[in-house]
Biopython code that builds the backbone (N, CA, C, O; Angstrom):
import numpy as np
from Bio.PDB.StructureBuilder import StructureBuilder

atoms = [
    (1, "MET", "N", (102.775, 3.550, 15.891)),
    (1, "MET", "CA", (102.906, 2.546, 14.853)),
    (1, "MET", "C", (104.119, 2.821, 13.968)),
    (1, "MET", "O", (105.076, 2.047, 13.933)),
    (2, "PHE", "N", (104.051, 3.951, 13.251)),
    (2, "PHE", "CA", (105.161, 4.267, 12.347)),
    (2, "PHE", "C", (106.270, 5.059, 13.037)),
    (2, "PHE", "O", (107.397, 5.093, 12.543)),
    (3, "ILE", "N", (105.976, 5.681, 14.145)),
    (3, "ILE", "CA", (106.952, 6.489, 14.849)),
    (3, "ILE", "C", (107.479, 5.686, 16.023)),
    (3, "ILE", "O", (106.719, 5.182, 16.850)),
    (4, "SER", "N", (108.811, 5.579, 16.076)),
    (4, "SER", "CA", (109.395, 4.810, 17.176)),
    (4, "SER", "C", (109.502, 5.690, 18.415)),
    (4, "SER", "O", (109.535, 6.916, 18.314)),
    (5, "ASN", "N", (109.552, 5.090, 19.527)),
    (5, "ASN", "CA", (109.661, 5.812, 20.789)),
    (5, "ASN", "C", (111.064, 6.398, 20.934)),
    (5, "ASN", "O", (112.050, 5.777, 20.539)),
    (6, "ALA", "N", (111.142, 7.602, 21.505)),
    (6, "ALA", "CA", (112.427, 8.252, 21.746)),
    (6, "ALA", "C", (112.883, 7.889, 23.147)),
    (6, "ALA", "O", (112.108, 7.963, 24.100)),
    (7, "TYR", "N", (114.123, 7.503, 23.268)),
    (7, "TYR", "CA", (114.673, 7.120, 24.551)),
    (7, "TYR", "C", (115.812, 8.071, 24.908)),
    (7, "TYR", "O", (116.521, 8.567, 24.033)),
    (8, "ALA", "N", (115.970, 8.309, 26.174)),
    (8, "ALA", "CA", (117.037, 9.184, 26.647)),
    (8, "ALA", "C", (118.382, 8.506, 26.459)),
    (8, "ALA", "O", (118.476, 7.279, 26.448)),
    (9, "GLN", "N", (119.425, 9.320, 26.310)),
    (9, "GLN", "CA", (120.768, 8.789, 26.121)),
    (9, "GLN", "C", (121.265, 8.189, 27.434)),
    (9, "GLN", "O", (120.822, 8.572, 28.517)),
    (10, "ALA", "N", (122.150, 7.286, 27.321)),
    (10, "ALA", "CA", (122.690, 6.614, 28.500)),
    (10, "ALA", "C", (123.439, 7.622, 29.372)),
    (10, "ALA", "O", (123.978, 8.601, 28.857)),
    (11, "ALA", "N", (123.477, 7.398, 30.651)),
    (11, "ALA", "CA", (124.068, 8.324, 31.604)),
    (11, "ALA", "C", (125.584, 8.351, 31.525)),
    (11, "ALA", "O", (126.198, 9.253, 32.096)),
    (12, "GLY", "N", (126.210, 7.413, 30.851)),
    (12, "GLY", "CA", (127.660, 7.333, 30.801)),
    (12, "GLY", "C", (128.297, 8.374, 29.876)),
    (12, "GLY", "O", (129.505, 8.593, 29.967)),
    (13, "ALA", "N", (127.534, 9.025, 28.991)),
    (13, "ALA", "CA", (128.109, 9.985, 28.048)),
    (13, "ALA", "C", (128.430, 11.299, 28.759)),
    (13, "ALA", "O", (127.591, 11.831, 29.485)),
    (14, "ALA", "N", (129.638, 11.825, 28.555)),
    (14, "ALA", "CA", (130.060, 13.069, 29.202)),
    (14, "ALA", "C", (129.624, 14.260, 28.339)),
    (14, "ALA", "O", (129.805, 14.227, 27.121)),
    (15, "PRO", "N", (129.062, 15.295, 28.935)),
    (15, "PRO", "CA", (128.649, 16.461, 28.147)),
    (15, "PRO", "C", (129.882, 17.252, 27.674)),
    (15, "PRO", "O", (130.897, 17.307, 28.368)),
    (16, "GLU", "N", (129.778, 17.863, 26.478)),
    (16, "GLU", "CA", (130.882, 18.664, 25.948)),
    (16, "GLU", "C", (130.984, 19.972, 26.729)),
    (16, "GLU", "O", (129.995, 20.487, 27.250)),
    (17, "SER", "N", (132.199, 20.489, 26.794)),
    (17, "SER", "CA", (132.363, 21.762, 27.474)),
    (17, "SER", "C", (131.824, 22.872, 26.584)),
    (17, "SER", "O", (131.725, 22.710, 25.368)),
    (18, "SER", "N", (131.480, 23.992, 27.192)),
    (18, "SER", "CA", (130.892, 25.092, 26.430)),
    (18, "SER", "C", (131.898, 25.692, 25.451)),
    (18, "SER", "O", (131.508, 26.156, 24.379)),
    (19, "PHE", "N", (133.191, 25.691, 25.802)),
    (19, "PHE", "CA", (134.213, 26.246, 24.906)),
    (19, "PHE", "C", (134.331, 25.423, 23.628)),
    (19, "PHE", "O", (134.441, 25.978, 22.535)),
    (20, "VAL", "N", (134.308, 24.114, 23.763)),
    (20, "VAL", "CA", (134.438, 23.237, 22.599)),
    (20, "VAL", "C", (133.232, 23.396, 21.684)),
    (20, "VAL", "O", (133.378, 23.302, 20.466)),
    (21, "SER", "N", (132.076, 23.629, 22.220)),
    (21, "SER", "CA", (130.894, 23.781, 21.381)),
    (21, "SER", "C", (130.888, 25.114, 20.642)),
    (21, "SER", "O", (130.279, 25.213, 19.577)),
    (22, "PHE", "N", (131.553, 26.152, 21.181)),
    (22, "PHE", "CA", (131.622, 27.453, 20.513)),
    (22, "PHE", "C", (132.882, 27.606, 19.649)),
    (22, "PHE", "O", (133.034, 28.613, 18.958)),
    (23, "LEU", "N", (133.765, 26.640, 19.679)),
    (23, "LEU", "CA", (135.014, 26.729, 18.928)),
    (23, "LEU", "C", (134.809, 26.921, 17.425)),
    (23, "LEU", "O", (135.509, 27.751, 16.845)),
    (24, "PRO", "N", (133.904, 26.215, 16.761)),
    (24, "PRO", "CA", (133.703, 26.462, 15.320)),
    (24, "PRO", "C", (133.222, 27.887, 15.013)),
    (24, "PRO", "O", (133.624, 28.469, 14.006)),
    (25, "ILE", "N", (132.384, 28.439, 15.855)),
    (25, "ILE", "CA", (131.902, 29.810, 15.647)),
    (25, "ILE", "C", (133.041, 30.805, 15.832)),
    (25, "ILE", "O", (133.170, 31.759, 15.065)),
    (26, "ILE", "N", (133.862, 30.580, 16.847)),
    (26, "ILE", "CA", (135.009, 31.455, 17.091)),
    (26, "ILE", "C", (135.973, 31.392, 15.911)),
    (26, "ILE", "O", (136.474, 32.423, 15.462)),
    (27, "LEU", "N", (136.234, 30.193, 15.409)),
    (27, "LEU", "CA", (137.123, 30.038, 14.254)),
    (27, "LEU", "C", (136.566, 30.723, 13.013)),
    (27, "LEU", "O", (137.331, 31.281, 12.226)),
    (28, "MET", "N", (135.263, 30.694, 12.823)),
    (28, "MET", "CA", (134.646, 31.374, 11.671)),
    (28, "MET", "C", (134.864, 32.881, 11.765)),
    (28, "MET", "O", (135.163, 33.514, 10.753)),
    (29, "PHE", "N", (134.725, 33.467, 12.938)),
    (29, "PHE", "CA", (134.943, 34.906, 13.097)),
    (29, "PHE", "C", (136.411, 35.280, 12.884)),
    (29, "PHE", "O", (136.702, 36.336, 12.323)),
    (30, "VAL", "N", (137.329, 34.431, 13.323)),
    (30, "VAL", "CA", (138.751, 34.694, 13.106)),
    (30, "VAL", "C", (139.070, 34.673, 11.617)),
    (30, "VAL", "O", (139.776, 35.552, 11.124)),
    (31, "VAL", "N", (138.564, 33.693, 10.906)),
    (31, "VAL", "CA", (138.780, 33.612, 9.463)),
    (31, "VAL", "C", (138.124, 34.802, 8.768)),
    (31, "VAL", "O", (138.719, 35.382, 7.860)),
    (32, "LEU", "N", (136.931, 35.172, 9.168)),
    (32, "LEU", "CA", (136.225, 36.319, 8.593)),
    (32, "LEU", "C", (137.034, 37.601, 8.782)),
    (32, "LEU", "O", (137.091, 38.430, 7.874)),
    (33, "TYR", "N", (137.649, 37.772, 9.930)),
    (33, "TYR", "CA", (138.451, 38.955, 10.197)),
    (33, "TYR", "C", (139.646, 39.021, 9.250)),
    (33, "TYR", "O", (139.901, 40.066, 8.650)),
    (34, "PHE", "N", (140.380, 37.921, 9.109)),
    (34, "PHE", "CA", (141.587, 37.942, 8.289)),
    (34, "PHE", "C", (141.296, 37.924, 6.790)),
    (34, "PHE", "O", (142.129, 38.378, 6.006)),
    (35, "VAL", "N", (140.150, 37.417, 6.377)),
    (35, "VAL", "CA", (139.844, 37.337, 4.948)),
    (35, "VAL", "C", (139.091, 38.568, 4.457)),
    (35, "VAL", "O", (139.295, 38.989, 3.318)),
    (36, "MET", "N", (138.231, 39.155, 5.276)),
    (36, "MET", "CA", (137.391, 40.248, 4.800)),
    (36, "MET", "C", (137.644, 41.585, 5.492)),
    (36, "MET", "O", (137.854, 42.593, 4.818)),
    (37, "ILE", "N", (137.629, 41.612, 6.792)),
    (37, "ILE", "CA", (137.650, 42.877, 7.523)),
    (37, "ILE", "C", (139.025, 43.533, 7.474)),
    (37, "ILE", "O", (139.115, 44.731, 7.204)),
    (38, "ARG", "N", (140.086, 42.793, 7.725)),
    (38, "ARG", "CA", (141.433, 43.369, 7.763)),
    (38, "ARG", "C", (141.870, 43.938, 6.405)),
    (38, "ARG", "O", (142.395, 45.051, 6.372)),
    (39, "PRO", "N", (141.679, 43.232, 5.291)),
    (39, "PRO", "CA", (142.047, 43.824, 4.000)),
    (39, "PRO", "C", (141.230, 45.066, 3.659)),
    (39, "PRO", "O", (141.752, 45.994, 3.042)),
    (40, "GLN", "N", (139.961, 45.099, 4.049)),
    (40, "GLN", "CA", (139.129, 46.273, 3.788)),
    (40, "GLN", "C", (139.624, 47.478, 4.583)),
    (40, "GLN", "O", (139.655, 48.591, 4.060)),
    (41, "MET", "N", (140.010, 47.270, 5.831)),
    (41, "MET", "CA", (140.538, 48.377, 6.638)),
    (41, "MET", "C", (141.857, 48.884, 6.055)),
    (41, "MET", "O", (142.118, 50.087, 6.070)),
    (42, "LYS", "N", (142.681, 47.984, 5.547)),
    (42, "LYS", "CA", (143.945, 48.378, 4.928)),
    (42, "LYS", "C", (143.683, 49.213, 3.679)),
    (42, "LYS", "O", (144.351, 50.223, 3.459)),
    (43, "ARG", "N", (142.724, 48.805, 2.867)),
    (43, "ARG", "CA", (142.376, 49.540, 1.646)),
    (43, "ARG", "C", (141.839, 50.930, 1.988)),
    (43, "ARG", "O", (142.184, 51.902, 1.315)),
    (44, "GLN", "N", (141.002, 51.041, 3.021)),
    (44, "GLN", "CA", (140.479, 52.339, 3.435)),
    (44, "GLN", "C", (141.602, 53.264, 3.901)),
    (44, "GLN", "O", (141.578, 54.460, 3.614)),
    (45, "LYS", "N", (142.578, 52.720, 4.615)),
    (45, "LYS", "CA", (143.706, 53.514, 5.090)),
    (45, "LYS", "C", (144.528, 54.030, 3.909)),
    (45, "LYS", "O", (144.941, 55.190, 3.901)),
    (46, "GLU", "N", (144.768, 53.176, 2.914)),
    (46, "GLU", "CA", (145.510, 53.585, 1.717)),
    (46, "GLU", "C", (144.746, 54.650, 0.937)),
    (46, "GLU", "O", (145.350, 55.604, 0.446)),
    (47, "GLN", "N", (143.426, 54.501, 0.814)),
    (47, "GLN", "CA", (142.598, 55.472, 0.091)),
    (47, "GLN", "C", (142.638, 56.837, 0.789)),
    (47, "GLN", "O", (142.744, 57.869, 0.127)),
    (48, "LYS", "N", (142.556, 56.843, 2.100)),
    (48, "LYS", "CA", (142.603, 58.099, 2.841)),
    (48, "LYS", "C", (143.959, 58.776, 2.696)),
    (48, "LYS", "O", (144.025, 59.996, 2.543)),
    (49, "ALA", "N", (145.039, 58.005, 2.741)),
    (49, "ALA", "CA", (146.373, 58.562, 2.566)),
    (49, "ALA", "C", (146.541, 59.158, 1.171)),
    (49, "ALA", "O", (147.176, 60.200, 1.010)),
    (50, "MET", "N", (145.975, 58.498, 0.171)),
    (50, "MET", "CA", (146.047, 59.000, -1.196)),
    (50, "MET", "C", (145.264, 60.306, -1.341)),
    (50, "MET", "O", (145.726, 61.232, -2.008)),
    (51, "MET", "N", (144.094, 60.387, -0.728)),
    (51, "MET", "CA", (143.283, 61.608, -0.810)),
    (51, "MET", "C", (143.963, 62.765, -0.079)),
    (51, "MET", "O", (143.902, 63.907, -0.535)),
    (52, "ASP", "N", (144.604, 62.478, 1.044)),
    (52, "ASP", "CA", (145.296, 63.533, 1.786)),
    (52, "ASP", "C", (146.543, 64.029, 1.037)),
    (52, "ASP", "O", (146.957, 65.175, 1.214)),
    (53, "ALA", "N", (147.140, 63.167, 0.201)),
    (53, "ALA", "CA", (148.363, 63.530, -0.506)),
    (53, "ALA", "C", (148.098, 64.160, -1.876)),
    (53, "ALA", "O", (149.048, 64.495, -2.584)),
    (54, "LEU", "N", (146.829, 64.329, -2.266)),
    (54, "LEU", "CA", (146.525, 64.932, -3.571)),
    (54, "LEU", "C", (147.091, 66.344, -3.642)),
    (54, "LEU", "O", (146.987, 67.121, -2.693)),
    (55, "LYS", "N", (147.688, 66.657, -4.776)),
    (55, "LYS", "CA", (148.221, 68.002, -4.973)),
    (55, "LYS", "C", (147.988, 68.419, -6.420)),
    (55, "LYS", "O", (147.600, 67.609, -7.261)),
    (56, "LYS", "N", (148.226, 69.667, -6.686)),
    (56, "LYS", "CA", (148.059, 70.226, -8.016)),
    (56, "LYS", "C", (148.987, 69.481, -8.987)),
    (56, "LYS", "O", (150.097, 69.098, -8.618)),
    (57, "THR", "N", (148.532, 69.283, -10.208)),
    (57, "THR", "CA", (149.198, 68.589, -11.324)),
    (57, "THR", "C", (149.187, 67.072, -11.215)),
    (57, "THR", "O", (149.748, 66.404, -12.083)),
    (58, "ASP", "N", (148.569, 66.497, -10.179)),
    (58, "ASP", "CA", (148.405, 65.043, -10.131)),
    (58, "ASP", "C", (147.382, 64.636, -11.175)),
    (58, "ASP", "O", (146.427, 65.369, -11.433)),
    (59, "GLU", "N", (147.573, 63.475, -11.775)),
    (59, "GLU", "CA", (146.616, 62.940, -12.728)),
    (59, "GLU", "C", (145.845, 61.827, -12.041)),
    (59, "GLU", "O", (146.435, 60.936, -11.429)),
    (60, "VAL", "N", (144.501, 61.882, -12.148)),
    (60, "VAL", "CA", (143.650, 60.991, -11.361)),
    (60, "VAL", "C", (142.544, 60.397, -12.222)),
    (60, "VAL", "O", (142.261, 60.872, -13.322)),
    (61, "ILE", "N", (141.930, 59.349, -11.696)),
    (61, "ILE", "CA", (140.725, 58.759, -12.266)),
    (61, "ILE", "C", (139.636, 58.858, -11.211)),
    (61, "ILE", "O", (139.868, 58.538, -10.046)),
    (62, "THR", "N", (138.439, 59.303, -11.615)),
    (62, "THR", "CA", (137.318, 59.402, -10.673)),
    (62, "THR", "C", (136.550, 58.083, -10.654)),
    (62, "THR", "O", (136.816, 57.181, -11.448)),
    (63, "ALA", "N", (135.608, 57.990, -9.746)),
    (63, "ALA", "CA", (134.781, 56.794, -9.634)),
    (63, "ALA", "C", (133.950, 56.572, -10.897)),
    (63, "ALA", "O", (133.596, 55.438, -11.217)),
    (64, "GLY", "N", (133.643, 57.639, -11.604)),
    (64, "GLY", "CA", (132.882, 57.525, -12.844)),
    (64, "GLY", "C", (133.735, 57.199, -14.053)),
    (64, "GLY", "O", (133.205, 57.044, -15.153)),
    (65, "GLY", "N", (135.058, 57.090, -13.875)),
    (65, "GLY", "CA", (135.942, 56.742, -14.963)),
    (65, "GLY", "C", (136.512, 57.929, -15.710)),
    (65, "GLY", "O", (137.135, 57.749, -16.756)),
    (66, "VAL", "N", (136.317, 59.142, -15.205)),
    (66, "VAL", "CA", (136.828, 60.340, -15.853)),
    (66, "VAL", "C", (138.291, 60.525, -15.467)),
    (66, "VAL", "O", (138.652, 60.466, -14.292)),
    (67, "ILE", "N", (139.124, 60.751, -16.479)),
    (67, "ILE", "CA", (140.546, 60.985, -16.247)),
    (67, "ILE", "C", (140.804, 62.476, -16.351)),
    (67, "ILE", "O", (140.333, 63.127, -17.283)),
    (68, "GLY", "N", (141.553, 63.022, -15.396)),
    (68, "GLY", "CA", (141.844, 64.444, -15.434)),
    (68, "GLY", "C", (143.062, 64.803, -14.617)),
    (68, "GLY", "O", (143.619, 63.980, -13.890)),
    (69, "LYS", "N", (143.467, 66.074, -14.757)),
    (69, "LYS", "CA", (144.612, 66.608, -14.024)),
    (69, "LYS", "C", (144.081, 67.525, -12.932)),
    (69, "LYS", "O", (143.229, 68.374, -13.195)),
    (70, "VAL", "N", (144.575, 67.362, -11.713)),
    (70, "VAL", "CA", (144.123, 68.163, -10.578)),
    (70, "VAL", "C", (144.598, 69.601, -10.769)),
    (70, "VAL", "O", (145.779, 69.858, -11.002)),
    (71, "VAL", "N", (143.628, 70.550, -10.664)),
    (71, "VAL", "CA", (143.920, 71.965, -10.801)),
    (71, "VAL", "C", (143.877, 72.652, -9.449)),
    (71, "VAL", "O", (144.678, 73.544, -9.172)),
    (72, "LYS", "N", (142.930, 72.231, -8.600)),
    (72, "LYS", "CA", (142.743, 72.869, -7.293)),
    (72, "LYS", "C", (142.258, 71.817, -6.300)),
    (72, "LYS", "O", (141.432, 70.966, -6.629)),
    (73, "VAL", "N", (142.784, 71.890, -5.085)),
    (73, "VAL", "CA", (142.391, 70.954, -4.029)),
    (73, "VAL", "C", (141.906, 71.766, -2.834)),
    (73, "VAL", "O", (142.608, 72.654, -2.350)),
    (74, "THR", "N", (140.692, 71.452, -2.360)),
    (74, "THR", "CA", (140.182, 72.039, -1.116)),
    (74, "THR", "C", (139.963, 70.904, -0.125)),
    (74, "THR", "O", (140.364, 69.769, -0.380)),
    (75, "ASP", "N", (139.323, 71.208, 1.013)),
    (75, "ASP", "CA", (139.118, 70.181, 2.038)),
    (75, "ASP", "C", (138.246, 69.037, 1.548)),
    (75, "ASP", "O", (138.574, 67.871, 1.768)),
    (76, "ALA", "N", (137.126, 69.360, 0.879)),
    (76, "ALA", "CA", (136.181, 68.326, 0.492)),
    (76, "ALA", "C", (136.092, 68.115, -1.015)),
    (76, "ALA", "O", (135.608, 67.075, -1.461)),
    (77, "PHE", "N", (136.550, 69.084, -1.808)),
    (77, "PHE", "CA", (136.382, 69.000, -3.255)),
    (77, "PHE", "C", (137.709, 69.138, -3.985)),
    (77, "PHE", "O", (138.676, 69.696, -3.466)),
    (78, "VAL", "N", (137.726, 68.614, -5.201)),
    (78, "VAL", "CA", (138.882, 68.698, -6.078)),
    (78, "VAL", "C", (138.391, 69.198, -7.427)),
    (78, "VAL", "O", (137.362, 68.737, -7.922)),
    (79, "THR", "N", (139.113, 70.133, -8.024)),
    (79, "THR", "CA", (138.805, 70.584, -9.369)),
    (79, "THR", "C", (139.791, 69.908, -10.304)),
    (79, "THR", "O", (141.005, 70.022, -10.136)),
    (80, "ILE", "N", (139.248, 69.191, -11.307)),
    (80, "ILE", "CA", (140.114, 68.514, -12.266)),
    (80, "ILE", "C", (139.861, 69.063, -13.659)),
    (80, "ILE", "O", (138.734, 69.413, -14.011)),
    (81, "GLU", "N", (140.924, 69.133, -14.443)),
    (81, "GLU", "CA", (140.819, 69.584, -15.823)),
    (81, "GLU", "C", (140.809, 68.331, -16.694)),
    (81, "GLU", "O", (141.783, 67.579, -16.720)),
    (82, "VAL", "N", (139.692, 68.107, -17.415)),
    (82, "VAL", "CA", (139.555, 66.907, -18.229)),
    (82, "VAL", "C", (139.983, 67.155, -19.670)),
    (82, "VAL", "O", (140.313, 66.214, -20.392)),
    (83, "SER", "N", (139.981, 68.402, -20.085)),
    (83, "SER", "CA", (140.424, 68.800, -21.416)),
    (83, "SER", "C", (140.883, 70.241, -21.321)),
    (83, "SER", "O", (140.711, 70.866, -20.274)),
    (84, "ASN", "N", (141.458, 70.784, -22.371)),
    (84, "ASN", "CA", (141.906, 72.174, -22.329)),
    (84, "ASN", "C", (140.724, 73.098, -22.073)),
    (84, "ASN", "O", (139.814, 73.189, -22.897)),
    (85, "GLY", "N", (140.732, 73.786, -20.929)),
    (85, "GLY", "CA", (139.689, 74.734, -20.577)),
    (85, "GLY", "C", (138.425, 74.122, -20.008)),
    (85, "GLY", "O", (137.494, 74.858, -19.682)),
    (86, "VAL", "N", (138.351, 72.791, -19.874)),
    (86, "VAL", "CA", (137.159, 72.125, -19.322)),
    (86, "VAL", "C", (137.513, 71.591, -17.938)),
    (86, "VAL", "O", (138.347, 70.697, -17.796)),
    (87, "GLU", "N", (136.865, 72.155, -16.921)),
    (87, "GLU", "CA", (137.139, 71.754, -15.544)),
    (87, "GLU", "C", (135.893, 71.173, -14.904)),
    (87, "GLU", "O", (134.771, 71.560, -15.231)),
    (88, "MET", "N", (136.102, 70.242, -13.989)),
    (88, "MET", "CA", (135.007, 69.608, -13.249)),
    (88, "MET", "C", (135.322, 69.698, -11.762)),
    (88, "MET", "O", (136.478, 69.598, -11.351)),
    (89, "HIS", "N", (134.284, 69.886, -10.968)),
    (89, "HIS", "CA", (134.421, 69.863, -9.508)),
    (89, "HIS", "C", (133.864, 68.530, -9.033)),
    (89, "HIS", "O", (132.713, 68.195, -9.314)),
    (90, "VAL", "N", (134.677, 67.776, -8.320)),
    (90, "VAL", "CA", (134.241, 66.484, -7.781)),
    (90, "VAL", "C", (134.614, 66.403, -6.312)),
    (90, "VAL", "O", (135.503, 67.114, -5.843)),
    (91, "GLN", "N", (133.932, 65.539, -5.602)),
    (91, "GLN", "CA", (134.279, 65.304, -4.208)),
    (91, "GLN", "C", (135.594, 64.542, -4.131)),
    (91, "GLN", "O", (135.915, 63.749, -5.016)),
    (92, "LYS", "N", (136.335, 64.782, -3.090)),
    (92, "LYS", "CA", (137.606, 64.077, -2.905)),
    (92, "LYS", "C", (137.404, 62.566, -2.857)),
    (92, "LYS", "O", (138.230, 61.803, -3.357)),
    (93, "SER", "N", (136.318, 62.151, -2.261)),
    (93, "SER", "CA", (136.069, 60.717, -2.138)),
    (93, "SER", "C", (135.784, 60.056, -3.482)),
    (93, "SER", "O", (135.823, 58.830, -3.582)),
    (94, "ALA", "N", (135.496, 60.848, -4.523)),
    (94, "ALA", "CA", (135.245, 60.291, -5.844)),
    (94, "ALA", "C", (136.542, 59.957, -6.579)),
    (94, "ALA", "O", (136.507, 59.284, -7.609)),
    (95, "ILE", "N", (137.667, 60.407, -6.076)),
    (95, "ILE", "CA", (138.950, 60.089, -6.690)),
    (95, "ILE", "C", (139.339, 58.682, -6.258)),
    (95, "ILE", "O", (139.497, 58.413, -5.067)),
    (96, "THR", "N", (139.491, 57.783, -7.233)),
    (96, "THR", "CA", (139.783, 56.396, -6.886)),
    (96, "THR", "C", (141.227, 55.997, -7.146)),
    (96, "THR", "O", (141.778, 55.162, -6.429)),
    (97, "THR", "N", (141.850, 56.590, -8.171)),
    (97, "THR", "CA", (143.193, 56.160, -8.543)),
    (97, "THR", "C", (144.065, 57.359, -8.865)),
    (97, "THR", "O", (143.622, 58.310, -9.510)),
    (98, "LEU", "N", (145.282, 57.306, -8.420)),
    (98, "LEU", "CA", (146.290, 58.313, -8.744)),
    (98, "LEU", "C", (147.174, 57.735, -9.844)),
    (98, "LEU", "O", (147.830, 56.712, -9.649)),
    (99, "LEU", "N", (147.189, 58.395, -11.001)),
    (99, "LEU", "CA", (147.940, 57.890, -12.146)),
    (99, "LEU", "C", (149.379, 58.415, -12.139)),
    (99, "LEU", "O", (149.664, 59.449, -11.534)),
    (100, "PRO", "N", (150.273, 57.704, -12.809)),
    (100, "PRO", "CA", (151.640, 58.216, -12.942)),
    (100, "PRO", "C", (151.641, 59.501, -13.786)),
    (100, "PRO", "O", (150.802, 59.658, -14.672)),
    (101, "THR", "N", (152.562, 60.404, -13.519)),
    (101, "THR", "CA", (152.649, 61.658, -14.240)),
    (101, "THR", "C", (152.932, 61.390, -15.715)),
    (101, "THR", "O", (153.777, 60.563, -16.056)),
    (102, "GLY", "N", (152.213, 62.102, -16.585)),
    (102, "GLY", "CA", (152.398, 61.944, -18.030)),
    (102, "GLY", "C", (151.439, 60.983, -18.678)),
    (102, "GLY", "O", (151.509, 60.784, -19.891)),
    (103, "THR", "N", (150.547, 60.377, -17.925)),
    (103, "THR", "CA", (149.606, 59.409, -18.472)),
    (103, "THR", "C", (148.626, 60.067, -19.433)),
    (103, "THR", "O", (148.266, 59.476, -20.451)),
    (104, "MET", "N", (148.190, 61.290, -19.119)),
    (104, "MET", "CA", (147.185, 61.953, -19.955)),
    (104, "MET", "C", (147.754, 62.332, -21.330)),
    (104, "MET", "O", (146.983, 62.484, -22.277)),
    (105, "LYS", "N", (149.044, 62.485, -21.465)),
    (105, "LYS", "CA", (149.630, 62.797, -22.760)),
    (105, "LYS", "C", (149.495, 61.621, -23.717)),
    (105, "LYS", "O", (149.427, 61.806, -24.932)),
    (106, "ASN", "N", (149.457, 60.408, -23.165)),
    (106, "ASN", "CA", (149.368, 59.206, -23.984)),
    (106, "ASN", "C", (147.937, 58.870, -24.395)),
    (106, "ASN", "O", (147.722, 57.990, -25.229)),
    (107, "ILE", "N", (146.977, 59.552, -23.826)),
    (107, "ILE", "CA", (145.571, 59.231, -24.104)),
    (107, "ILE", "C", (145.052, 60.077, -25.241)),
    (107, "ILE", "O", (143.889, 59.952, -25.622)),
]
sb = StructureBuilder()
sb.init_structure("model")
sb.init_model(0)
sb.init_chain("A")
sb.init_seg("    ")
for serial, (resi, resn, name, xyz) in enumerate(atoms, 1):
    if name == "N":
        sb.init_residue(resn, " ", resi, " ")
    sb.init_atom(name, np.array(xyz, "f"), 0.0, 1.0, " ", f" {name:<3s}", serial, name[0])
structure = sb.get_structure()
């Protein structure tokens, strides 16, 4: 009564190829790669290069926002001096930013 009968489509319609039906999904993955994945990989590469280049007397900011001068660098840890005679041991991965030399004098 209220529901109309469903009829099959006419035989003259050509079916779409499988490639054309997957094209929007493929395009979404390509856009996702260039917008999200590629910039993240570039940032990780830059972060690793910065951590490998850390040396004594560099001024850094940690992930917690602590500013300090690098006193000692080991394979996994960095010792930073945050004030005269006050040193902290942090993981290398906690170093987020390398500051220009002389920044701590202005703070």
